[in-house]
PDB file of N, CA, C, O and CB in Angstrom:
ATOM      1  N   MET A   1     -12.862  31.966  11.127  1.00  0.00           N
ATOM      2  CA  MET A   1     -12.744  30.529  10.976  1.00  0.00           C
ATOM      3  C   MET A   1     -11.577  30.039  11.833  1.00  0.00           C
ATOM      4  O   MET A   1     -10.499  30.632  11.829  1.00  0.00           O
ATOM      5  CB  MET A   1     -12.547  30.139   9.483  1.00  0.00           C
ATOM      6  N   SER A   2     -11.806  28.960  12.561  1.00  0.00           N
ATOM      7  CA  SER A   2     -10.754  28.471  13.446  1.00  0.00           C
ATOM      8  C   SER A   2      -9.818  27.520  12.700  1.00  0.00           C
ATOM      9  O   SER A   2     -10.186  26.897  11.704  1.00  0.00           O
ATOM     10  CB  SER A   2     -11.366  27.768  14.668  1.00  0.00           C
ATOM     11  N   LYS A   3      -8.618  27.438  13.214  1.00  0.00           N
ATOM     12  CA  LYS A   3      -7.603  26.566  12.638  1.00  0.00           C
ATOM     13  C   LYS A   3      -7.996  25.107  12.866  1.00  0.00           C
ATOM     14  O   LYS A   3      -8.564  24.764  13.903  1.00  0.00           O
ATOM     15  CB  LYS A   3      -6.208  26.863  13.252  1.00  0.00           C
ATOM     16  N   VAL A   4      -7.690  24.254  11.892  1.00  0.00           N
ATOM     17  CA  VAL A   4      -7.961  22.824  12.033  1.00  0.00           C
ATOM     18  C   VAL A   4      -6.921  22.227  12.968  1.00  0.00           C
ATOM     19  O   VAL A   4      -5.730  22.513  12.849  1.00  0.00           O
ATOM     20  CB  VAL A   4      -7.946  22.102  10.647  1.00  0.00           C
ATOM     21  N   GLU A   5      -7.373  21.407  13.885  1.00  0.00           N
ATOM     22  CA  GLU A   5      -6.472  20.810  14.856  1.00  0.00           C
ATOM     23  C   GLU A   5      -5.462  19.892  14.159  1.00  0.00           C
ATOM     24  O   GLU A   5      -5.785  19.231  13.172  1.00  0.00           O
ATOM     25  CB  GLU A   5      -7.269  20.029  15.914  1.00  0.00           C
ATOM     26  N   THR A   6      -4.241  19.862  14.685  1.00  0.00           N
ATOM     27  CA  THR A   6      -3.156  19.070  14.110  1.00  0.00           C
ATOM     28  C   THR A   6      -3.544  17.602  13.984  1.00  0.00           C
ATOM     29  O   THR A   6      -3.246  16.966  12.974  1.00  0.00           O
ATOM     30  CB  THR A   6      -1.896  19.203  14.959  1.00  0.00           C
ATOM     31  N   LYS A   7      -4.201  17.066  14.996  1.00  0.00           N
ATOM     32  CA  LYS A   7      -4.597  15.656  14.967  1.00  0.00           C
ATOM     33  C   LYS A   7      -5.493  15.346  13.773  1.00  0.00           C
ATOM     34  O   LYS A   7      -5.343  14.300  13.141  1.00  0.00           O
ATOM     35  CB  LYS A   7      -5.313  15.283  16.262  1.00  0.00           C
ATOM     36  N   VAL A   8      -6.417  16.241  13.462  1.00  0.00           N
ATOM     37  CA  VAL A   8      -7.334  16.031  12.344  1.00  0.00           C
ATOM     38  C   VAL A   8      -6.569  16.073  11.025  1.00  0.00           C
ATOM     39  O   VAL A   8      -6.804  15.248  10.141  1.00  0.00           O
ATOM     40  CB  VAL A   8      -8.458  17.092  12.351  1.00  0.00           C
ATOM     41  N   THR A   9      -5.656  17.029  10.891  1.00  0.00           N
ATOM     42  CA  THR A   9      -4.868  17.150   9.674  1.00  0.00           C
ATOM     43  C   THR A   9      -4.006  15.910   9.453  1.00  0.00           C
ATOM     44  O   THR A   9      -3.974  15.368   8.348  1.00  0.00           O
ATOM     45  CB  THR A   9      -3.992  18.399   9.733  1.00  0.00           C
ATOM     46  N   VAL A  10      -3.312  15.460  10.488  1.00  0.00           N
ATOM     47  CA  VAL A  10      -2.437  14.302  10.370  1.00  0.00           C
ATOM     48  C   VAL A  10      -3.245  13.043  10.049  1.00  0.00           C
ATOM     49  O   VAL A  10      -2.841  12.242   9.206  1.00  0.00           O
ATOM     50  CB  VAL A  10      -1.634  14.106  11.664  1.00  0.00           C
ATOM     51  N   ALA A  11      -4.379  12.870  10.718  1.00  0.00           N
ATOM     52  CA  ALA A  11      -5.211  11.697  10.454  1.00  0.00           C
ATOM     53  C   ALA A  11      -5.748  11.718   9.026  1.00  0.00           C
ATOM     54  O   ALA A  11      -5.806  10.676   8.373  1.00  0.00           O
ATOM     55  CB  ALA A  11      -6.372  11.629  11.454  1.00  0.00           C
ATOM     56  N   SER A  12      -6.137  12.881   8.540  1.00  0.00           N
ATOM     57  CA  SER A  12      -6.645  12.996   7.173  1.00  0.00           C
ATOM     58  C   SER A  12      -5.563  12.693   6.147  1.00  0.00           C
ATOM     59  O   SER A  12      -5.805  11.973   5.178  1.00  0.00           O
ATOM     60  CB  SER A  12      -7.210  14.390   6.935  1.00  0.00           C
ATOM     61  N   LEU A  13      -4.383  13.238   6.355  1.00  0.00           N
ATOM     62  CA  LEU A  13      -3.282  12.965   5.433  1.00  0.00           C
ATOM     63  C   LEU A  13      -2.867  11.490   5.488  1.00  0.00           C
ATOM     64  O   LEU A  13      -2.514  10.900   4.466  1.00  0.00           O
ATOM     65  CB  LEU A  13      -2.079  13.865   5.760  1.00  0.00           C
ATOM     66  N   GLY A  14      -2.913  10.909   6.671  1.00  0.00           N
ATOM     67  CA  GLY A  14      -2.608   9.478   6.793  1.00  0.00           C
ATOM     68  C   GLY A  14      -3.617   8.628   6.052  1.00  0.00           C
ATOM     69  O   GLY A  14      -3.260   7.636   5.417  1.00  0.00           O
ATOM     70  N   SER A  15      -4.868   9.015   6.134  1.00  0.00           N
ATOM     71  CA  SER A  15      -5.909   8.292   5.416  1.00  0.00           C
ATOM     72  C   SER A  15      -5.744   8.456   3.901  1.00  0.00           C
ATOM     73  O   SER A  15      -5.961   7.506   3.149  1.00  0.00           O
ATOM     74  CB  SER A  15      -7.298   8.781   5.857  1.00  0.00           C
ATOM     75  N   LEU A  16      -5.365   9.646   3.454  1.00  0.00           N
ATOM     76  CA  LEU A  16      -5.107   9.875   2.034  1.00  0.00           C
ATOM     77  C   LEU A  16      -3.955   8.998   1.541  1.00  0.00           C
ATOM     78  O   LEU A  16      -4.059   8.350   0.500  1.00  0.00           O
ATOM     79  CB  LEU A  16      -4.792  11.360   1.779  1.00  0.00           C
ATOM     80  N   ALA A  17      -2.860   8.984   2.299  1.00  0.00           N
ATOM     81  CA  ALA A  17      -1.709   8.164   1.924  1.00  0.00           C
ATOM     82  C   ALA A  17      -2.083   6.684   1.893  1.00  0.00           C
ATOM     83  O   ALA A  17      -1.663   5.943   1.005  1.00  0.00           O
ATOM     84  CB  ALA A  17      -0.544   8.396   2.898  1.00  0.00           C
ATOM     85  N   ALA A  18      -2.874   6.268   2.872  1.00  0.00           N
ATOM     86  CA  ALA A  18      -3.300   4.869   2.902  1.00  0.00           C
ATOM     87  C   ALA A  18      -4.215   4.556   1.723  1.00  0.00           C
ATOM     88  O   ALA A  18      -4.168   3.448   1.188  1.00  0.00           O
ATOM     89  CB  ALA A  18      -4.014   4.552   4.225  1.00  0.00           C
ATOM     90  N   GLY A  19      -5.037   5.504   1.313  1.00  0.00           N
ATOM     91  CA  GLY A  19      -5.895   5.301   0.148  1.00  0.00           C
ATOM     92  C   GLY A  19      -5.088   5.119  -1.128  1.00  0.00           C
ATOM     93  O   GLY A  19      -5.416   4.283  -1.970  1.00  0.00           O
ATOM     94  N   VAL A  20      -4.026   5.912  -1.262  1.00  0.00           N
ATOM     95  CA  VAL A  20      -3.134   5.759  -2.419  1.00  0.00           C
ATOM     96  C   VAL A  20      -2.445   4.398  -2.357  1.00  0.00           C
ATOM     97  O   VAL A  20      -2.349   3.698  -3.365  1.00  0.00           O
ATOM     98  CB  VAL A  20      -2.078   6.904  -2.464  1.00  0.00           C
ATOM     99  N   ALA A  21      -1.970   4.032  -1.179  1.00  0.00           N
ATOM    100  CA  ALA A  21      -1.344   2.716  -1.020  1.00  0.00           C
ATOM    101  C   ALA A  21      -2.345   1.607  -1.324  1.00  0.00           C
ATOM    102  O   ALA A  21      -1.991   0.590  -1.920  1.00  0.00           O
ATOM    103  CB  ALA A  21      -0.784   2.550   0.407  1.00  0.00           C
ATOM    104  N   LEU A  22      -3.585   1.805  -0.918  1.00  0.00           N
ATOM    105  CA  LEU A  22      -4.634   0.832  -1.194  1.00  0.00           C
ATOM    106  C   LEU A  22      -4.853   0.673  -2.693  1.00  0.00           C
ATOM    107  O   LEU A  22      -5.048  -0.444  -3.172  1.00  0.00           O
ATOM    108  CB  LEU A  22      -5.936   1.247  -0.514  1.00  0.00           C
ATOM    109  N   ALA A  23      -4.825   1.768  -3.434  1.00  0.00           N
ATOM    110  CA  ALA A  23      -4.973   1.697  -4.889  1.00  0.00           C
ATOM    111  C   ALA A  23      -3.825   0.909  -5.520  1.00  0.00           C
ATOM    112  O   ALA A  23      -4.037   0.114  -6.436  1.00  0.00           O
ATOM    113  CB  ALA A  23      -5.036   3.110  -5.489  1.00  0.00           C
ATOM    114  N   VAL A  24      -2.609   1.138  -5.022  1.00  0.00           N
ATOM    115  CA  VAL A  24      -1.448   0.415  -5.535  1.00  0.00           C
ATOM    116  C   VAL A  24      -1.554  -1.071  -5.193  1.00  0.00           C
ATOM    117  O   VAL A  24      -1.285  -1.931  -6.031  1.00  0.00           O
ATOM    118  CB  VAL A  24      -0.144   1.008  -4.962  1.00  0.00           C
ATOM    119  N   ILE A  25      -1.945  -1.358  -3.958  1.00  0.00           N
ATOM    120  CA  ILE A  25      -2.082  -2.752  -3.540  1.00  0.00           C
ATOM    121  C   ILE A  25      -3.176  -3.452  -4.332  1.00  0.00           C
ATOM    122  O   ILE A  25      -3.026  -4.612  -4.714  1.00  0.00           O
ATOM    123  CB  ILE A  25      -2.382  -2.836  -2.041  1.00  0.00           C
ATOM    124  N   THR A  26      -4.275  -2.750  -4.577  1.00  0.00           N
ATOM    125  CA  THR A  26      -5.371  -3.328  -5.348  1.00  0.00           C
ATOM    126  C   THR A  26      -4.907  -3.668  -6.763  1.00  0.00           C
ATOM    127  O   THR A  26      -5.260  -4.716  -7.303  1.00  0.00           O
ATOM    128  CB  THR A  26      -6.567  -2.360  -5.395  1.00  0.00           C
ATOM    129  N   ALA A  27      -4.115  -2.778  -7.358  1.00  0.00           N
ATOM    130  CA  ALA A  27      -3.572  -3.067  -8.684  1.00  0.00           C
ATOM    131  C   ALA A  27      -2.640  -4.274  -8.627  1.00  0.00           C
ATOM    132  O   ALA A  27      -2.620  -5.097  -9.542  1.00  0.00           O
ATOM    133  CB  ALA A  27      -2.824  -1.840  -9.242  1.00  0.00           C
ATOM    134  N   PHE A  28      -1.878  -4.371  -7.555  1.00  0.00           N
ATOM    135  CA  PHE A  28      -0.963  -5.497  -7.361  1.00  0.00           C
ATOM    136  C   PHE A  28      -1.733  -6.799  -7.180  1.00  0.00           C
ATOM    137  O   PHE A  28      -1.295  -7.856  -7.634  1.00  0.00           O
ATOM    138  CB  PHE A  28      -0.056  -5.250  -6.151  1.00  0.00           C
ATOM    139  N   LEU A  29      -2.891  -6.716  -6.508  1.00  0.00           N
ATOM    140  CA  LEU A  29      -3.691  -7.909  -6.246  1.00  0.00           C
ATOM    141  C   LEU A  29      -4.340  -8.477  -7.497  1.00  0.00           C
ATOM    142  O   LEU A  29      -4.883  -9.582  -7.468  1.00  0.00           O
ATOM    143  CB  LEU A  29      -4.751  -7.597  -5.235  1.00  0.00           C
ATOM    144  N   ALA A  30      -4.289  -7.731  -8.597  1.00  0.00           N
ATOM    145  CA  ALA A  30      -4.857  -8.239  -9.843  1.00  0.00           C
ATOM    146  C   ALA A  30      -4.118  -9.500 -10.294  1.00  0.00           C
ATOM    147  O   ALA A  30      -4.645 -10.284 -11.083  1.00  0.00           O
ATOM    148  CB  ALA A  30      -4.798  -7.160 -10.943  1.00  0.00           C
ATOM    149  N   GLU A  31      -2.916  -9.686  -9.798  1.00  0.00           N
ATOM    150  CA  GLU A  31      -2.149 -10.893 -10.115  1.00  0.00           C
ATOM    151  C   GLU A  31      -2.553 -12.001  -9.155  1.00  0.00           C
ATOM    152  O   GLU A  31      -2.536 -11.795  -7.942  1.00  0.00           O
ATOM    153  CB  GLU A  31      -0.616 -10.626 -10.035  1.00  0.00           C
ATOM    154  N   PRO A  32      -2.916 -13.169  -9.668  1.00  0.00           N
ATOM    155  CA  PRO A  32      -3.271 -14.282  -8.778  1.00  0.00           C
ATOM    156  C   PRO A  32      -2.085 -14.672  -7.891  1.00  0.00           C
ATOM    157  O   PRO A  32      -0.943 -14.724  -8.346  1.00  0.00           O
ATOM    158  CB  PRO A  32      -3.741 -15.502  -9.603  1.00  0.00           C
ATOM    159  N   GLY A  33      -2.372 -14.937  -6.654  1.00  0.00           N
ATOM    160  CA  GLY A  33      -1.324 -15.370  -5.724  1.00  0.00           C
ATOM    161  C   GLY A  33      -0.417 -14.254  -5.263  1.00  0.00           C
ATOM    162  O   GLY A  33       0.701 -14.519  -4.822  1.00  0.00           O
ATOM    163  N   ALA A  34      -0.869 -12.989  -5.351  1.00  0.00           N
ATOM    164  CA  ALA A  34      -0.027 -11.852  -4.988  1.00  0.00           C
ATOM    165  C   ALA A  34       0.380 -11.884  -3.520  1.00  0.00           C
ATOM    166  O   ALA A  34       1.474 -11.444  -3.168  1.00  0.00           O
ATOM    167  CB  ALA A  34      -0.749 -10.553  -5.290  1.00  0.00           C
ATOM    168  N   PHE A  35      -0.497 -12.405  -2.660  1.00  0.00           N
ATOM    169  CA  PHE A  35      -0.183 -12.484  -1.238  1.00  0.00           C
ATOM    170  C   PHE A  35       0.261 -13.874  -0.822  1.00  0.00           C
ATOM    171  O   PHE A  35       0.230 -14.219   0.360  1.00  0.00           O
ATOM    172  CB  PHE A  35      -1.378 -12.068  -0.422  1.00  0.00           C
ATOM    173  N   GLY A  36       0.668 -14.659  -1.785  1.00  0.00           N
ATOM    174  CA  GLY A  36       1.189 -15.988  -1.481  1.00  0.00           C
ATOM    175  C   GLY A  36       0.156 -16.907  -0.860  1.00  0.00           C
ATOM    176  O   GLY A  36      -0.930 -17.092  -1.411  1.00  0.00           O
ATOM    177  N   PRO A  37       0.490 -17.484   0.285  1.00  0.00           N
ATOM    178  CA  PRO A  37      -0.394 -18.493   0.871  1.00  0.00           C
ATOM    179  C   PRO A  37      -1.623 -17.942   1.614  1.00  0.00           C
ATOM    180  O   PRO A  37      -2.452 -18.724   2.079  1.00  0.00           O
ATOM    181  CB  PRO A  37       0.393 -19.328   1.809  1.00  0.00           C
ATOM    182  N   LEU A  38      -1.756 -16.619   1.733  1.00  0.00           N
ATOM    183  CA  LEU A  38      -2.905 -16.061   2.463  1.00  0.00           C
ATOM    184  C   LEU A  38      -4.204 -16.320   1.704  1.00  0.00           C
ATOM    185  O   LEU A  38      -4.264 -16.127   0.490  1.00  0.00           O
ATOM    186  CB  LEU A  38      -2.718 -14.543   2.692  1.00  0.00           C
ATOM    187  N   PRO A  39      -5.237 -16.753   2.412  1.00  0.00           N
ATOM    188  CA  PRO A  39      -6.546 -16.893   1.760  1.00  0.00           C
ATOM    189  C   PRO A  39      -7.071 -15.525   1.307  1.00  0.00           C
ATOM    190  O   PRO A  39      -6.730 -14.501   1.898  1.00  0.00           O
ATOM    191  CB  PRO A  39      -7.561 -17.566   2.720  1.00  0.00           C
ATOM    192  N   GLU A  40      -7.890 -15.513   0.271  1.00  0.00           N
ATOM    193  CA  GLU A  40      -8.411 -14.248  -0.263  1.00  0.00           C
ATOM    194  C   GLU A  40      -9.134 -13.396   0.773  1.00  0.00           C
ATOM    195  O   GLU A  40      -8.920 -12.184   0.799  1.00  0.00           O
ATOM    196  CB  GLU A  40      -9.344 -14.530  -1.402  1.00  0.00           C
ATOM    197  N   PRO A  41      -9.993 -13.976   1.642  1.00  0.00           N
ATOM    198  CA  PRO A  41     -10.670 -13.122   2.640  1.00  0.00           C
ATOM    199  C   PRO A  41      -9.692 -12.436   3.598  1.00  0.00           C
ATOM    200  O   PRO A  41      -9.925 -11.298   4.004  1.00  0.00           O
ATOM    201  CB  PRO A  41     -11.662 -13.954   3.446  1.00  0.00           C
ATOM    202  N   VAL A  42      -8.619 -13.105   3.958  1.00  0.00           N
ATOM    203  CA  VAL A  42      -7.623 -12.509   4.862  1.00  0.00           C
ATOM    204  C   VAL A  42      -6.885 -11.381   4.146  1.00  0.00           C
ATOM    205  O   VAL A  42      -6.658 -10.322   4.732  1.00  0.00           O
ATOM    206  CB  VAL A  42      -6.613 -13.585   5.366  1.00  0.00           C
ATOM    207  N   ALA A  43      -6.512 -11.593   2.898  1.00  0.00           N
ATOM    208  CA  ALA A  43      -5.841 -10.543   2.122  1.00  0.00           C
ATOM    209  C   ALA A  43      -6.762  -9.336   1.966  1.00  0.00           C
ATOM    210  O   ALA A  43      -6.318  -8.193   2.069  1.00  0.00           O
ATOM    211  CB  ALA A  43      -5.412 -11.077   0.732  1.00  0.00           C
ATOM    212  N   PHE A  44      -8.051  -9.593   1.715  1.00  0.00           N
ATOM    213  CA  PHE A  44      -9.019  -8.507   1.584  1.00  0.00           C
ATOM    214  C   PHE A  44      -9.111  -7.702   2.878  1.00  0.00           C
ATOM    215  O   PHE A  44      -9.111  -6.472   2.841  1.00  0.00           O
ATOM    216  CB  PHE A  44     -10.400  -9.061   1.205  1.00  0.00           C
ATOM    217  N   LEU A  45      -9.190  -8.386   4.023  1.00  0.00           N
ATOM    218  CA  LEU A  45      -9.291  -7.686   5.308  1.00  0.00           C
ATOM    219  C   LEU A  45      -8.043  -6.861   5.601  1.00  0.00           C
ATOM    220  O   LEU A  45      -8.142  -5.760   6.141  1.00  0.00           O
ATOM    221  CB  LEU A  45      -9.526  -8.686   6.437  1.00  0.00           C
ATOM    222  N   LEU A  46      -6.887  -7.377   5.254  1.00  0.00           N
ATOM    223  CA  LEU A  46      -5.645  -6.620   5.453  1.00  0.00           C
ATOM    224  C   LEU A  46      -5.658  -5.338   4.629  1.00  0.00           C
ATOM    225  O   LEU A  46      -5.290  -4.272   5.123  1.00  0.00           O
ATOM    226  CB  LEU A  46      -4.420  -7.477   5.080  1.00  0.00           C
ATOM    227  N   VAL A  47      -6.079  -5.443   3.381  1.00  0.00           N
ATOM    228  CA  VAL A  47      -6.111  -4.274   2.503  1.00  0.00           C
ATOM    229  C   VAL A  47      -7.184  -3.285   2.957  1.00  0.00           C
ATOM    230  O   VAL A  47      -6.948  -2.077   2.960  1.00  0.00           O
ATOM    231  CB  VAL A  47      -6.363  -4.702   1.047  1.00  0.00           C
ATOM    232  N   ALA A  48      -8.360  -3.787   3.341  1.00  0.00           N
ATOM    233  CA  ALA A  48      -9.463  -2.912   3.756  1.00  0.00           C
ATOM    234  C   ALA A  48      -9.154  -2.189   5.065  1.00  0.00           C
ATOM    235  O   ALA A  48      -9.654  -1.087   5.289  1.00  0.00           O
ATOM    236  CB  ALA A  48     -10.749  -3.720   3.906  1.00  0.00           C
ATOM    237  N   ALA A  49      -8.344  -2.786   5.925  1.00  0.00           N
ATOM    238  CA  ALA A  49      -8.027  -2.187   7.223  1.00  0.00           C
ATOM    239  C   ALA A  49      -6.973  -1.091   7.125  1.00  0.00           C
ATOM    240  O   ALA A  49      -6.791  -0.330   8.075  1.00  0.00           O
ATOM    241  CB  ALA A  49      -7.552  -3.256   8.180  1.00  0.00           C
ATOM    242  N   LEU A  50      -6.282  -0.995   6.004  1.00  0.00           N
ATOM    243  CA  LEU A  50      -5.175  -0.048   5.883  1.00  0.00           C
ATOM    244  C   LEU A  50      -5.569   1.415   6.134  1.00  0.00           C
ATOM    245  O   LEU A  50      -4.935   2.047   6.980  1.00  0.00           O
ATOM    246  CB  LEU A  50      -4.574  -0.168   4.517  1.00  0.00           C
ATOM    247  N   PRO A  51      -6.569   1.998   5.458  1.00  0.00           N
ATOM    248  CA  PRO A  51      -6.892   3.419   5.717  1.00  0.00           C
ATOM    249  C   PRO A  51      -7.335   3.734   7.144  1.00  0.00           C
ATOM    250  O   PRO A  51      -6.833   4.699   7.719  1.00  0.00           O
ATOM    251  CB  PRO A  51      -7.969   3.855   4.785  1.00  0.00           C
ATOM    252  N   PRO A  52      -8.257   2.964   7.750  1.00  0.00           N
ATOM    253  CA  PRO A  52      -8.643   3.340   9.116  1.00  0.00           C
ATOM    254  C   PRO A  52      -7.513   3.165  10.129  1.00  0.00           C
ATOM    255  O   PRO A  52      -7.414   3.937  11.083  1.00  0.00           O
ATOM    256  CB  PRO A  52      -9.834   2.521   9.552  1.00  0.00           C
ATOM    257  N   VAL A  53      -6.673   2.170   9.932  1.00  0.00           N
ATOM    258  CA  VAL A  53      -5.545   1.977  10.856  1.00  0.00           C
ATOM    259  C   VAL A  53      -4.555   3.132  10.712  1.00  0.00           C
ATOM    260  O   VAL A  53      -4.052   3.643  11.712  1.00  0.00           O
ATOM    261  CB  VAL A  53      -4.835   0.615  10.589  1.00  0.00           C
ATOM    262  N   ALA A  54      -4.272   3.545   9.478  1.00  0.00           N
ATOM    263  CA  ALA A  54      -3.357   4.675   9.259  1.00  0.00           C
ATOM    264  C   ALA A  54      -3.925   5.962   9.849  1.00  0.00           C
ATOM    265  O   ALA A  54      -3.189   6.741  10.453  1.00  0.00           O
ATOM    266  CB  ALA A  54      -3.082   4.864   7.756  1.00  0.00           C
ATOM    267  N   ALA A  55      -5.221   6.191   9.681  1.00  0.00           N
ATOM    268  CA  ALA A  55      -5.843   7.398  10.242  1.00  0.00           C
ATOM    269  C   ALA A  55      -5.803   7.376  11.767  1.00  0.00           C
ATOM    270  O   ALA A  55      -5.509   8.395  12.392  1.00  0.00           O
ATOM    271  CB  ALA A  55      -7.297   7.529   9.758  1.00  0.00           C
ATOM    272  N   PHE A  56      -6.092   6.234  12.365  1.00  0.00           N
ATOM    273  CA  PHE A  56      -6.051   6.126  13.822  1.00  0.00           C
ATOM    274  C   PHE A  56      -4.643   6.368  14.354  1.00  0.00           C
ATOM    275  O   PHE A  56      -4.452   7.153  15.282  1.00  0.00           O
ATOM    276  CB  PHE A  56      -6.551   4.751  14.268  1.00  0.00           C
ATOM    277  N   LEU A  57      -3.661   5.696  13.767  1.00  0.00           N
ATOM    278  CA  LEU A  57      -2.284   5.837  14.249  1.00  0.00           C
ATOM    279  C   LEU A  57      -1.765   7.268  14.064  1.00  0.00           C
ATOM    280  O   LEU A  57      -1.082   7.799  14.940  1.00  0.00           O
ATOM    281  CB  LEU A  57      -1.365   4.848  13.518  1.00  0.00           C
ATOM    282  N   GLY A  58      -2.085   7.883  12.935  1.00  0.00           N
ATOM    283  CA  GLY A  58      -1.661   9.265  12.700  1.00  0.00           C
ATOM    284  C   GLY A  58      -2.300  10.226  13.682  1.00  0.00           C
ATOM    285  O   GLY A  58      -1.629  11.101  14.230  1.00  0.00           O
ATOM    286  N   GLY A  59      -3.598  10.066  13.906  1.00  0.00           N
ATOM    287  CA  GLY A  59      -4.301  10.929  14.854  1.00  0.00           C
ATOM    288  C   GLY A  59      -3.841  10.718  16.279  1.00  0.00           C
ATOM    289  O   GLY A  59      -3.757  11.670  17.055  1.00  0.00           O
ATOM    290  N   TYR A  60      -3.544   9.487  16.626  1.00  0.00           N
ATOM    291  CA  TYR A  60      -3.096   9.183  17.984  1.00  0.00           C
ATOM    292  C   TYR A  60      -1.703   9.759  18.247  1.00  0.00           C
ATOM    293  O   TYR A  60      -1.430  10.265  19.336  1.00  0.00           O
ATOM    294  CB  TYR A  60      -3.091   7.665  18.214  1.00  0.00           C
ATOM    295  N   ALA A  61      -0.830   9.679  17.247  1.00  0.00           N
ATOM    296  CA  ALA A  61       0.559  10.112  17.432  1.00  0.00           C
ATOM    297  C   ALA A  61       0.730  11.626  17.313  1.00  0.00           C
ATOM    298  O   ALA A  61       1.694  12.173  17.849  1.00  0.00           O
ATOM    299  CB  ALA A  61       1.449   9.424  16.420  1.00  0.00           C
ATOM    300  N   ALA A  62      -0.175  12.311  16.627  1.00  0.00           N
ATOM    301  CA  ALA A  62      -0.033  13.754  16.417  1.00  0.00           C
ATOM    302  C   ALA A  62      -0.279  14.505  17.719  1.00  0.00           C
ATOM    303  O   ALA A  62      -1.096  14.088  18.540  1.00  0.00           O
ATOM    304  CB  ALA A  62      -1.006  14.246  15.324  1.00  0.00           C
ATOM    305  N   PRO A  63       0.430  15.614  17.902  1.00  0.00           N
ATOM    306  CA  PRO A  63       0.233  16.397  19.126  1.00  0.00           C
ATOM    307  C   PRO A  63      -1.115  17.113  19.119  1.00  0.00           C
ATOM    308  O   PRO A  63      -1.653  17.444  18.063  1.00  0.00           O
ATOM    309  CB  PRO A  63       1.363  17.418  19.292  1.00  0.00           C
ATOM    310  N   HIS A  64      -1.645  17.343  20.307  1.00  0.00           N
ATOM    311  CA  HIS A  64      -2.883  18.097  20.468  1.00  0.00           C
ATOM    312  C   HIS A  64      -2.593  19.571  20.227  1.00  0.00           C
ATOM    313  O   HIS A  64      -1.581  20.089  20.700  1.00  0.00           O
ATOM    314  CB  HIS A  64      -3.499  17.876  21.881  1.00  0.00           C
ATOM    315  N   THR A  65      -3.463  20.247  19.501  1.00  0.00           N
ATOM    316  CA  THR A  65      -3.285  21.672  19.232  1.00  0.00           C
ATOM    317  C   THR A  65      -3.658  22.469  20.478  1.00  0.00           C
ATOM    318  O   THR A  65      -4.777  22.364  20.981  1.00  0.00           O
ATOM    319  CB  THR A  65      -4.142  22.121  18.015  1.00  0.00           C
ATOM    320  N   PHE A  66      -2.713  23.263  20.969  1.00  0.00           N
ATOM    321  CA  PHE A  66      -2.950  24.080  22.157  1.00  0.00           C
ATOM    322  C   PHE A  66      -3.920  25.203  21.815  1.00  0.00           C
ATOM    323  O   PHE A  66      -3.788  25.847  20.775  1.00  0.00           O
ATOM    324  CB  PHE A  66      -1.621  24.656  22.710  1.00  0.00           C
ATOM    325  N   ARG A  67      -4.877  25.432  22.676  1.00  0.00           N
ATOM    326  CA  ARG A  67      -5.819  26.540  22.507  1.00  0.00           C
ATOM    327  C   ARG A  67      -5.700  27.451  23.720  1.00  0.00           C
ATOM    328  O   ARG A  67      -5.425  26.992  24.829  1.00  0.00           O
ATOM    329  CB  ARG A  67      -7.290  26.023  22.333  1.00  0.00           C
ATOM    330  N   HIS A  68      -5.907  28.725  23.506  1.00  0.00           N
ATOM    331  CA  HIS A  68      -5.836  29.667  24.624  1.00  0.00           C
ATOM    332  C   HIS A  68      -6.832  29.284  25.694  1.00  0.00           C
ATOM    333  O   HIS A  68      -7.987  28.971  25.402  1.00  0.00           O
ATOM    334  CB  HIS A  68      -6.094  31.103  24.149  1.00  0.00           C
ATOM    335  N   GLY A  69      -6.384  29.311  26.924  1.00  0.00           N
ATOM    336  CA  GLY A  69      -7.257  28.974  28.041  1.00  0.00           C
ATOM    337  C   GLY A  69      -7.116  27.523  28.497  1.00  0.00           C
ATOM    338  O   GLY A  69      -7.656  27.141  29.535  1.00  0.00           O
ATOM    339  N   GLU A  70      -6.391  26.714  27.722  1.00  0.00           N
ATOM    340  CA  GLU A  70      -6.162  25.325  28.129  1.00  0.00           C
ATOM    341  C   GLU A  70      -4.877  25.231  28.936  1.00  0.00           C
ATOM    342  O   GLU A  70      -3.911  25.944  28.665  1.00  0.00           O
ATOM    343  CB  GLU A  70      -6.096  24.389  26.895  1.00  0.00           C
ATOM    344  N   GLY A  71      -4.871  24.374  29.901  1.00  0.00           N
ATOM    345  CA  GLY A  71      -3.654  24.136  30.675  1.00  0.00           C
ATOM    346  C   GLY A  71      -3.251  25.338  31.509  1.00  0.00           C
ATOM    347  O   GLY A  71      -4.062  26.222  31.783  1.00  0.00           O
ATOM    348  N   SER A  72      -1.989  25.358  31.908  1.00  0.00           N
ATOM    349  CA  SER A  72      -1.494  26.450  32.755  1.00  0.00           C
ATOM    350  C   SER A  72      -0.574  27.340  32.001  1.00  0.00           C
ATOM    351  O   SER A  72      -0.062  28.313  32.557  1.00  0.00           O
ATOM    352  CB  SER A  72      -0.792  25.918  33.973  1.00  0.00           C
TER     353      SER A  72
END
């Protein structure tokens, strides 16, 4: 079995962390006016975008796993 690439691991952990944050934010949103003047659809989009944005940023920032035969 081959090792999982660092980028995949970091992106997965970032998505997990964002999911936990999403659960906390969702609980916070149970209070009316939690996001102040933002309309509900905008607040929803901000919350829904959190996991994919965290996964993308984590995967983008993580180093590529070197494999034998790559590079010099």
